[in-house]
N, CA, C and O atoms as a GROMACS GRO file, in nm:
protein
  436
    1UNK      N    1  10.735  15.548   9.148
    1UNK     CA    2  10.707  15.418   9.069
    1UNK      C    3  10.605  15.333   9.203
    1UNK      O    4  10.631  15.327   9.323
    2UNK      N    5  10.521  15.292   9.148
    2UNK     CA    6  10.490  15.171   9.239
    2UNK      C    7  10.509  15.018   9.231
    2UNK      O    8  10.481  14.952   9.130
    3UNK      N    9  10.552  14.973   9.329
    3UNK     CA   10  10.641  14.832   9.349
    3UNK      C   11  10.507  14.743   9.292
    3UNK      O   12  10.389  14.760   9.319
    4UNK      N   13  10.566  14.649   9.208
    4UNK     CA   14  10.445  14.564   9.134
    4UNK      C   15  10.450  14.439   9.290
    4UNK      O   16  10.536  14.409   9.373
    5UNK      N   17  10.302  14.394   9.261
    5UNK     CA   18  10.239  14.291   9.370
    5UNK      C   19  10.295  14.164   9.335
    5UNK      O   20  10.306  14.097   9.232
    6UNK      N   21  10.330  14.154   9.460
    6UNK     CA   22  10.385  13.990   9.445
    6UNK      C   23  10.367  13.857   9.389
    6UNK      O   24  10.296  13.779   9.454
    7UNK      N   25  10.420  13.816   9.276
    7UNK     CA   26  10.346  13.682   9.245
    7UNK      C   27  10.309  13.579   9.304
    7UNK      O   28  10.378  13.532   9.394
    8UNK      N   29  10.171  13.513   9.259
    8UNK     CA   30  10.109  13.411   9.330
    8UNK      C   31  10.169  13.292   9.273
    8UNK      O   32  10.146  13.260   9.157
    9UNK      N   33  10.260  13.210   9.364
    9UNK     CA   34  10.330  13.134   9.316
    9UNK      C   35  10.230  12.987   9.253
    9UNK      O   36  10.263  12.923   9.152
   10UNK      N   37  10.115  12.960   9.333
   10UNK     CA   38  10.024  12.881   9.240
   10UNK      C   39   9.964  12.926   9.161
   10UNK      O   40   9.881  12.839   9.131
   11UNK      N   41   9.944  13.043   9.080
   11UNK     CA   42   9.995  13.111   8.926
   11UNK      C   43  10.037  13.071   8.857
   11UNK      O   44   9.985  13.024   8.756
   12UNK      N   45  10.200  13.075   8.897
   12UNK     CA   46  10.290  13.047   8.849
   12UNK      C   47  10.325  12.871   8.804
   12UNK      O   48  10.392  12.836   8.707
   13UNK      N   49  10.268  12.793   8.890
   13UNK     CA   50  10.341  12.685   8.919
   13UNK      C   51  10.243  12.628   8.793
   13UNK      O   52  10.297  12.563   8.703
   14UNK      N   53  10.082  12.656   8.790
   14UNK     CA   54   9.959  12.595   8.689
   14UNK      C   55   9.981  12.691   8.543
   14UNK      O   56   9.945  12.641   8.437
   15UNK      N   57  10.038  12.825   8.544
   15UNK     CA   58  10.092  12.886   8.420
   15UNK      C   59   9.985  12.959   8.369
   15UNK      O   60   9.975  13.001   8.253
   16UNK      N   61   9.878  12.978   8.494
   16UNK     CA   62   9.737  13.088   8.494
   16UNK      C   63   9.759  13.164   8.562
   16UNK      O   64   9.845  13.182   8.649
   17UNK      N   65   9.605  13.263   8.493
   17UNK     CA   66   9.624  13.347   8.608
   17UNK      C   67   9.529  13.298   8.733
   17UNK      O   68   9.449  13.205   8.741
   18UNK      N   69   9.575  13.415   8.842
   18UNK     CA   70   9.551  13.326   8.980
   18UNK      C   71   9.378  13.333   8.952
   18UNK      O   72   9.304  13.407   8.887
   19UNK      N   73   9.363  13.231   9.029
   19UNK     CA   74   9.183  13.172   9.043
   19UNK      C   75   9.144  13.163   8.966
   19UNK      O   76   9.038  13.221   8.940
   20UNK      N   77   9.210  13.079   8.878
   20UNK     CA   78   9.134  13.000   8.753
   20UNK      C   79   9.172  12.870   8.772
   20UNK      O   80   9.290  12.844   8.797
   21UNK      N   81   9.105  12.800   8.764
   21UNK     CA   82   9.104  12.590   8.770
   21UNK      C   83   9.113  12.576   8.677
   21UNK      O   84   9.032  12.627   8.599
   22UNK      N   85   9.259  12.468   8.619
   22UNK     CA   86   9.253  12.454   8.521
   22UNK      C   87   9.265  12.272   8.522
   22UNK      O   88   9.324  12.198   8.444
   23UNK      N   89   9.179  12.241   8.648
   23UNK     CA   90   9.124  12.056   8.657
   23UNK      C   91   9.231  12.035   8.680
   23UNK      O   92   9.252  11.936   8.610
   24UNK      N   93   9.311  12.054   8.724
   24UNK     CA   94   9.425  11.978   8.811
   24UNK      C   95   9.504  11.871   8.676
   24UNK      O   96   9.570  11.769   8.697
   25UNK      N   97   9.469  11.939   8.522
   25UNK     CA   98   9.546  11.911   8.393
   25UNK      C   99   9.705  11.990   8.383
   25UNK      O  100   9.711  12.112   8.367
   26UNK      N  101   9.821  11.910   8.392
   26UNK     CA  102   9.911  11.992   8.339
   26UNK      C  103  10.015  11.869   8.246
   26UNK      O  104  10.017  11.746   8.249
   27UNK      N  105  10.105  11.981   8.157
   27UNK     CA  106  10.176  11.916   8.064
   27UNK      C  107  10.300  11.939   8.126
   27UNK      O  108  10.317  12.009   8.226
   28UNK      N  109  10.370  11.890   8.073
   28UNK     CA  110  10.550  11.878   8.055
   28UNK      C  111  10.580  12.041   8.117
   28UNK      O  112  10.617  12.088   8.224
   29UNK      N  113  10.535  12.104   7.964
   29UNK     CA  114  10.584  12.235   7.962
   29UNK      C  115  10.518  12.334   8.080
   29UNK      O  116  10.549  12.452   8.089
   30UNK      N  117  10.437  12.279   8.156
   30UNK     CA  118  10.397  12.360   8.260
   30UNK      C  119  10.486  12.369   8.346
   30UNK      O  120  10.530  12.475   8.392
   31UNK      N  121  10.529  12.234   8.381
   31UNK     CA  122  10.678  12.199   8.425
   31UNK      C  123  10.794  12.234   8.455
   31UNK      O  124  10.871  12.212   8.548
   32UNK      N  125  10.796  12.313   8.330
   32UNK     CA  126  10.971  12.333   8.274
   32UNK      C  127  11.069  12.439   8.340
   32UNK      O  128  11.190  12.455   8.323
   33UNK      N  129  10.988  12.501   8.414
   33UNK     CA  130  11.089  12.632   8.496
   33UNK      C  131  11.140  12.527   8.663
   33UNK      O  132  11.219  12.569   8.747
   34UNK      N  133  11.078  12.409   8.669
   34UNK     CA  134  11.096  12.354   8.762
   34UNK      C  135  11.219  12.210   8.722
   34UNK      O  136  11.269  12.149   8.817
   35UNK      N  137  11.245  12.181   8.619
   35UNK     CA  138  11.277  12.092   8.567
   35UNK      C  139  11.477  12.066   8.617
   35UNK      O  140  11.524  11.953   8.606
   36UNK      N  141  11.559  12.173   8.662
   36UNK     CA  142  11.679  12.191   8.690
   36UNK      C  143  11.693  12.218   8.851
   36UNK      O  144  11.797  12.231   8.916
   37UNK      N  145  11.540  12.223   8.901
   37UNK     CA  146  11.555  12.237   9.050
   37UNK      C  147  11.610  12.102   9.135
   37UNK      O  148  11.544  11.998   9.148
   38UNK      N  149  11.717  12.120   9.178
   38UNK     CA  150  11.762  11.991   9.299
   38UNK      C  151  11.702  11.936   9.369
   38UNK      O  152  11.633  12.010   9.439
   39UNK      N  153  11.688  11.801   9.394
   39UNK     CA  154  11.599  11.752   9.497
   39UNK      C  155  11.736  11.612   9.574
   39UNK      O  156  11.823  11.552   9.511
   40UNK      N  157  11.701  11.603   9.727
   40UNK     CA  158  11.793  11.506   9.762
   40UNK      C  159  11.681  11.382   9.762
   40UNK      O  160  11.566  11.392   9.803
   41UNK      N  161  11.746  11.259   9.703
   41UNK     CA  162  11.671  11.156   9.694
   41UNK      C  163  11.753  11.067   9.810
   41UNK      O  164  11.871  11.056   9.777
   42UNK      N  165  11.725  11.007   9.927
   42UNK     CA  166  11.760  10.910   9.984
   42UNK      C  167  11.668  10.747   9.989
   42UNK      O  168  11.546  10.731   9.990
   43UNK      N  169  11.748  10.671   9.992
   43UNK     CA  170  11.694  10.511  10.036
   43UNK      C  171  11.732  10.489  10.142
   43UNK      O  172  11.852  10.516  10.147
   44UNK      N  173  11.688  10.448  10.247
   44UNK     CA  174  11.715  10.404  10.382
   44UNK      C  175  11.675  10.291  10.392
   44UNK      O  176  11.554  10.266  10.387
   45UNK      N  177  11.761  10.202  10.407
   45UNK     CA  178  11.775  10.050  10.460
   45UNK      C  179  11.685  10.044  10.561
   45UNK      O  180  11.580   9.983  10.542
   46UNK      N  181  11.711  10.105  10.679
   46UNK     CA  182  11.638  10.086  10.819
   46UNK      C  183  11.736  10.179  10.969
   46UNK      O  184  11.851  10.223  10.980
   47UNK      N  185  11.659  10.175  11.026
   47UNK     CA  186  11.690  10.292  11.147
   47UNK      C  187  11.683  10.178  11.314
   47UNK      O  188  11.631  10.074  11.351
   48UNK      N  189  11.784  10.300  11.372
   48UNK     CA  190  11.800  10.202  11.490
   48UNK      C  191  11.848  10.359  11.631
   48UNK      O  192  11.879  10.476  11.608
   49UNK      N  193  11.836  10.308  11.724
   49UNK     CA  194  11.826  10.372  11.795
   49UNK      C  195  11.952  10.367  11.935
   49UNK      O  196  11.896  10.322  12.035
   50UNK      N  197  12.063  10.392  11.956
   50UNK     CA  198  12.149  10.370  12.052
   50UNK      C  199  12.167  10.500  12.138
   50UNK      O  200  12.127  10.613  12.110
   51UNK      N  201  12.232  10.461  12.244
   51UNK     CA  202  12.297  10.551  12.355
   51UNK      C  203  12.437  10.564  12.344
   51UNK      O  204  12.494  10.483  12.272
   52UNK      N  205  12.511  10.662  12.409
   52UNK     CA  206  12.567  10.770  12.365
   52UNK      C  207  12.695  10.634  12.409
   52UNK      O  208  12.799  10.635  12.344
   53UNK      N  209  12.685  10.564  12.480
   53UNK     CA  210  12.771  10.481  12.540
   53UNK      C  211  12.800  10.393  12.419
   53UNK      O  212  12.912  10.396  12.367
   54UNK      N  213  12.719  10.329  12.381
   54UNK     CA  214  12.731  10.214  12.287
   54UNK      C  215  12.780  10.267  12.138
   54UNK      O  216  12.850  10.203  12.060
   55UNK      N  217  12.729  10.390  12.117
   55UNK     CA  218  12.801  10.502  12.027
   55UNK      C  219  12.932  10.488  12.015
   55UNK      O  220  12.989  10.425  11.926
   56UNK      N  221  12.997  10.563  12.126
   56UNK     CA  222  13.121  10.542  12.175
   56UNK      C  223  13.241  10.421  12.129
   56UNK      O  224  13.349  10.416  12.069
   57UNK      N  225  13.161  10.344  12.186
   57UNK     CA  226  13.243  10.161  12.188
   57UNK      C  227  13.241  10.117  12.017
   57UNK      O  228  13.294  10.020  11.963
   58UNK      N  229  13.167  10.215  11.964
   58UNK     CA  230  13.160  10.146  11.774
   58UNK      C  231  13.338  10.208  11.715
   58UNK      O  232  13.401  10.314  11.719
   59UNK      N  233  13.358  10.072  11.665
   59UNK     CA  234  13.490  10.033  11.612
   59UNK      C  235  13.439   9.995  11.454
   59UNK      O  236  13.321   9.989  11.418
   60UNK      N  237  13.541   9.973  11.384
   60UNK     CA  238  13.573   9.915  11.212
   60UNK      C  239  13.487   9.754  11.271
   60UNK      O  240  13.520   9.715  11.383
   61UNK      N  241  13.428   9.705  11.226
   61UNK     CA  242  13.333   9.581  11.229
   61UNK      C  243  13.242   9.604  11.298
   61UNK      O  244  13.190   9.493  11.314
   62UNK      N  245  13.188   9.673  11.350
   62UNK     CA  246  13.058   9.673  11.428
   62UNK      C  247  12.952   9.664  11.398
   62UNK      O  248  12.916   9.753  11.320
   63UNK      N  249  12.881   9.594  11.424
   63UNK     CA  250  12.737   9.567  11.374
   63UNK      C  251  12.604   9.613  11.426
   63UNK      O  252  12.556   9.556  11.524
   64UNK      N  253  12.541   9.710  11.370
   64UNK     CA  254  12.442   9.784  11.422
   64UNK      C  255  12.297   9.722  11.347
   64UNK      O  256  12.265   9.737  11.229
   65UNK      N  257  12.222   9.648  11.456
   65UNK     CA  258  12.111   9.644  11.388
   65UNK      C  259  11.964   9.701  11.381
   65UNK      O  260  11.905   9.748  11.479
   66UNK      N  261  11.920   9.693  11.276
   66UNK     CA  262  11.853   9.782  11.225
   66UNK      C  263  11.687   9.724  11.256
   66UNK      O  264  11.658   9.606  11.279
   67UNK      N  265  11.592   9.836  11.251
   67UNK     CA  266  11.454   9.789  11.227
   67UNK      C  267  11.389   9.697  11.123
   67UNK      O  268  11.274   9.658  11.144
   68UNK      N  269  11.441   9.670  11.038
   68UNK     CA  270  11.421   9.594  10.928
   68UNK      C  271  11.470   9.469  10.905
   68UNK      O  272  11.587   9.448  10.935
   69UNK      N  273  11.367   9.334  10.833
   69UNK     CA  274  11.429   9.195  10.799
   69UNK      C  275  11.458   9.252  10.677
   69UNK      O  276  11.422   9.350  10.611
   70UNK      N  277  11.565   9.124  10.664
   70UNK     CA  278  11.627   9.093  10.526
   70UNK      C  279  11.469   9.066  10.435
   70UNK      O  280  11.372   8.995  10.463
   71UNK      N  281  11.502   9.167  10.301
   71UNK     CA  282  11.393   9.122  10.245
   71UNK      C  283  11.261   9.250  10.253
   71UNK      O  284  11.185   9.259  10.157
   72UNK      N  285  11.248   9.316  10.338
   72UNK     CA  286  11.217   9.389  10.343
   72UNK      C  287  11.195   9.545  10.250
   72UNK      O  288  11.288   9.592  10.185
   73UNK      N  289  11.079   9.602  10.255
   73UNK     CA  290  11.102   9.742  10.137
   73UNK      C  291  11.164   9.827  10.223
   73UNK      O  292  11.149   9.835  10.345
   74UNK      N  293  11.242   9.898  10.143
   74UNK     CA  294  11.328  10.004  10.186
   74UNK      C  295  11.253  10.154  10.169
   74UNK      O  296  11.179  10.170  10.072
   75UNK      N  297  11.269  10.240  10.246
   75UNK     CA  298  11.198  10.358  10.239
   75UNK      C  299  11.285  10.474  10.170
   75UNK      O  300  11.396  10.509  10.211
   76UNK      N  301  11.221  10.526  10.061
   76UNK     CA  302  11.290  10.622   9.977
   76UNK      C  303  11.186  10.782   9.991
   76UNK      O  304  11.064  10.775   9.996
   77UNK      N  305  11.252  10.904   9.994
   77UNK     CA  306  11.267  10.995  10.056
   77UNK      C  307  11.307  11.068   9.958
   77UNK      O  308  11.416  11.047   9.905
   78UNK      N  309  11.210  11.182   9.911
   78UNK     CA  310  11.240  11.306   9.817
   78UNK      C  311  11.253  11.433   9.928
   78UNK      O  312  11.156  11.450  10.002
   79UNK      N  313  11.354  11.511   9.941
   79UNK     CA  314  11.349  11.588  10.024
   79UNK      C  315  11.307  11.580  10.149
   79UNK      O  316  11.260  11.682  10.201
   80UNK      N  317  11.316  11.457  10.223
   80UNK     CA  318  11.294  11.433  10.361
   80UNK      C  319  11.164  11.412  10.354
   80UNK      O  320  11.111  11.395  10.463
   81UNK      N  321  11.088  11.407  10.254
   81UNK     CA  322  10.952  11.359  10.235
   81UNK      C  323  10.919  11.208  10.182
   81UNK      O  324  10.929  11.197  10.060
   82UNK      N  325  10.882  11.085  10.254
   82UNK     CA  326  10.885  10.986  10.221
   82UNK      C  327  10.742  10.982  10.092
   82UNK      O  328  10.628  11.026  10.081
   83UNK      N  329  10.844  10.898  10.009
   83UNK     CA  330  10.738  10.942   9.853
   83UNK      C  331  10.739  10.739   9.810
   83UNK      O  332  10.668  10.718   9.712
   84UNK      N  333  10.783  10.651   9.848
   84UNK     CA  334  10.782  10.535   9.808
   84UNK      C  335  10.845  10.444   9.883
   84UNK      O  336  10.915  10.476   9.979
   85UNK      N  337  10.825  10.320   9.844
   85UNK     CA  338  10.937  10.176   9.896
   85UNK      C  339  10.991  10.145   9.792
   85UNK      O  340  10.954  10.193   9.685
   86UNK      N  341  11.088  10.062   9.803
   86UNK     CA  342  11.162   9.994   9.729
   86UNK      C  343  11.234   9.874   9.737
   86UNK      O  344  11.227   9.834   9.853
   87UNK      N  345  11.292   9.806   9.675
   87UNK     CA  346  11.386   9.701   9.679
   87UNK      C  347  11.519   9.744   9.673
   87UNK      O  348  11.522   9.850   9.610
   88UNK      N  349  11.671   9.696   9.726
   88UNK     CA  350  11.743   9.694   9.662
   88UNK      C  351  11.799   9.611   9.541
   88UNK      O  352  11.780   9.489   9.540
   89UNK      N  353  11.864   9.668   9.446
   89UNK     CA  354  11.903   9.592   9.365
   89UNK      C  355  12.057   9.606   9.304
   89UNK      O  356  12.104   9.712   9.346
   90UNK      N  357  12.133   9.550   9.236
   90UNK     CA  358  12.253   9.585   9.168
   90UNK      C  359  12.261   9.646   9.064
   90UNK      O  360  12.185   9.583   8.990
   91UNK      N  361  12.316   9.755   8.988
   91UNK     CA  362  12.315   9.761   8.875
   91UNK      C  363  12.471   9.776   8.832
   91UNK      O  364  12.549   9.846   8.895
   92UNK      N  365  12.505   9.703   8.718
   92UNK     CA  366  12.664   9.683   8.722
   92UNK      C  367  12.712   9.661   8.817
   92UNK      O  368  12.700   9.541   8.844
   93UNK      N  369  12.770   9.720   8.895
   93UNK     CA  370  12.884   9.767   9.008
   93UNK      C  371  12.845   9.856   9.114
   93UNK      O  372  12.904   9.896   9.214
   94UNK      N  373  12.721   9.877   9.062
   94UNK     CA  374  12.667  10.013   9.192
   94UNK      C  375  12.527   9.947   9.254
   94UNK      O  376  12.453   9.862   9.206
   95UNK      N  377  12.520  10.025   9.388
   95UNK     CA  378  12.333   9.988   9.457
   95UNK      C  379  12.257  10.048   9.346
   95UNK      O  380  12.302  10.140   9.279
   96UNK      N  381  12.150   9.999   9.330
   96UNK     CA  382  12.035  10.074   9.328
   96UNK      C  383  11.931  10.045   9.398
   96UNK      O  384  11.942   9.964   9.490
   97UNK      N  385  11.774  10.121   9.361
   97UNK     CA  386  11.643  10.092   9.389
   97UNK      C  387  11.549  10.097   9.328
   97UNK      O  388  11.515  10.205   9.281
   98UNK      N  389  11.470   9.976   9.307
   98UNK     CA  390  11.354   9.958   9.216
   98UNK      C  391  11.227   9.985   9.311
   98UNK      O  392  11.221   9.942   9.426
   99UNK      N  393  11.125  10.061   9.249
   99UNK     CA  394  11.052  10.137   9.335
   99UNK      C  395  10.939  10.038   9.319
   99UNK      O  396  10.912   9.985   9.211
  100UNK      N  397  10.875  10.015   9.430
  100UNK     CA  398  10.793   9.873   9.413
  100UNK      C  399  10.664   9.946   9.502
  100UNK      O  400  10.568   9.870   9.503
  101UNK      N  401  10.648  10.024   9.546
  101UNK     CA  402  10.497  10.161   9.627
  101UNK      C  403  10.532  10.260   9.605
  101UNK      O  404  10.650  10.286   9.628
  102UNK      N  405  10.442  10.364   9.548
  102UNK     CA  406  10.454  10.483   9.548
  102UNK      C  407  10.362  10.536   9.672
  102UNK      O  408  10.246  10.497   9.666
  103UNK      N  409  10.393  10.612   9.774
  103UNK     CA  410  10.319  10.655   9.892
  103UNK      C  411  10.248  10.775   9.834
  103UNK      O  412  10.311  10.867   9.783
  104UNK      N  413  10.140  10.773   9.842
  104UNK     CA  414  10.006  10.890   9.779
  104UNK      C  415  10.019  10.981   9.954
  104UNK      O  416  10.034  10.935  10.067
  105UNK      N  417  10.003  11.130   9.901
  105UNK     CA  418   9.995  11.217  10.012
  105UNK      C  419   9.847  11.151  10.114
  105UNK      O  420   9.733  11.113  10.085
  106UNK      N  421   9.929  11.165  10.247
  106UNK     CA  422   9.800  11.164  10.351
  106UNK      C  423   9.848  11.001  10.415
  106UNK      O  424   9.817  10.965  10.528
  107UNK      N  425   9.918  10.926  10.332
  107UNK     CA  426   9.955  10.766  10.368
  107UNK      C  427  10.072  10.791  10.442
  107UNK      O  428  10.167  10.868  10.434
  108UNK      N  429  10.017  10.660  10.548
  108UNK     CA  430  10.086  10.715  10.663
  108UNK      C  431  10.212  10.556  10.669
  108UNK      O  432  10.171  10.441  10.649
  109UNK      N  433  10.343  10.585  10.696
  109UNK     CA  434  10.390  10.468  10.688
  109UNK      C  435  10.355  10.334  10.763
  109UNK      O  436  10.416  10.230  10.736
   0.00000   0.00000   0.00000
């Protein structure tokens, strides 16, 4: 019994035979196999660097100054990849993010 050849991911993603160009058009049905794949989304308010001594002195009430100004857009990451920028909003009693800019492939922050 011969083992089956490995499946080509590109062919599976497009639901078409390998080597066939669909012109980049996709329907929701083409993506159905990945609808239940979990992704991690992070909304990053800002970043800072501190030395270990400063880190060890932190306690309740300590303030860390971030690299962003009040009102400046925050970064939105999907699986550690920057995909958008947005603004913090209040949704009932919880925080949310409104996307204000979508980052295209190849754009640098």
